[in-house]
N, C-alpha and C positions, 0 to 999 in steps of 0.2 A: 504494500500500500504506500502511495506517495504522500507528500505533505498536504495534499488537497483531498485525501481520503479516497483516491482512485485506485482501483486494483490494477496493478501492472502485470503484464504477461509477455512471454515470448511465444510466438505462434509457430506451430509445426503442422505440415500437411499429414495426412494419414500415412503416407509412405516415409515420414521422418524428415522431410526437407524443412529446414529452418527458414521461415518466411523473411524475417528481418535480414538475415545473412544473405539470402538470395537477392533481395532488393539492393542491398549495399554492394554486393559483388557485381551486379549488372549496372551499377551507376544510376539506379532509379531512386536513390535516397542517399542522405548523408547522416553521419552520426550526430546526435543531439542528446545530451545527457545532463542530468542534475545530480547533486550530491546524494540525493535519496533514491537514485535510479542508476546504479552502476553495474547491475547484473549483466554479464557477458560483454562488458565494455571493451576489453582487450580483443575479443573475437570480432566485435563490430568494427573496431578501428582497423584490424587486419584486413577485413573484407573491403572496407572503404579504400584502403591503401592499394589493394590489387586493382580496383576499378579506376582509381586515379592514375596509376602507372600505365594502364592500358587505354586511358582516355575513353572509357565507356560511359554511355548515358550522359548525365549532366556534366561529367568531367571533360567532355569534348567541347563544351560551350565556354567561351572565354569569361562569361559572367561568373562562373563558379570557380575559376582558376584561383589557386592559392597564391596570394601575393607575397612579395618580399617587402619589408618595411620601407625600403627605398622607393618603391613604386607608388606610394600613397599620396604624394603631393598632387597628382592629377586626378585623384579619386575622392576629393573632399565631398562631404555630405552624402556618403554612401556606406552601405554595410559591406565589409570585405572579410574574407578569411585571410589571416596574416600569419606567416610562418616566421619565427625568430627565436632568439634566446632570451629568456627572462634573466636579467642580471641582478635585479634587486626587487623587493616587494614593499608595498605600503598598505596600510589599512585606511580605506576611504569609505565613510558612511557605513561602518560595520562590515565591509567586504574587503577581502584581500585581493589586490591587483598587482601584477608585475609592472614594474616601472616602464617596460617597453609597451605594455598595454595602456598605461596611463598616457604616455606620449602619443600613442596611436589614437586614443579616444579624443584627446585634445586637438589633434591635427586633422582628423578626418571629419 
């Protein structure tokens, strides 16, 4: 059960195919998780990584491309997936953010 009282589940077909894993592997979804919903997160990230590397589904569309922090100047006022190294952290309004994330949030 998550923090909103919803029952969380991983779905399997009758022949044992993991639905979330199949969608991620085909590039038809991306991983989205919360602290209270981490079941199978490693497996989900592995399936997403396979799809990204093969540029399947959404990963062949530039909109979903994972950006480097240096690419962000021209992408202001938009939501982006950014890859980088967190060098330090800070607590902001009861949430812990990496300083690279804080810089990104202020600049985008």
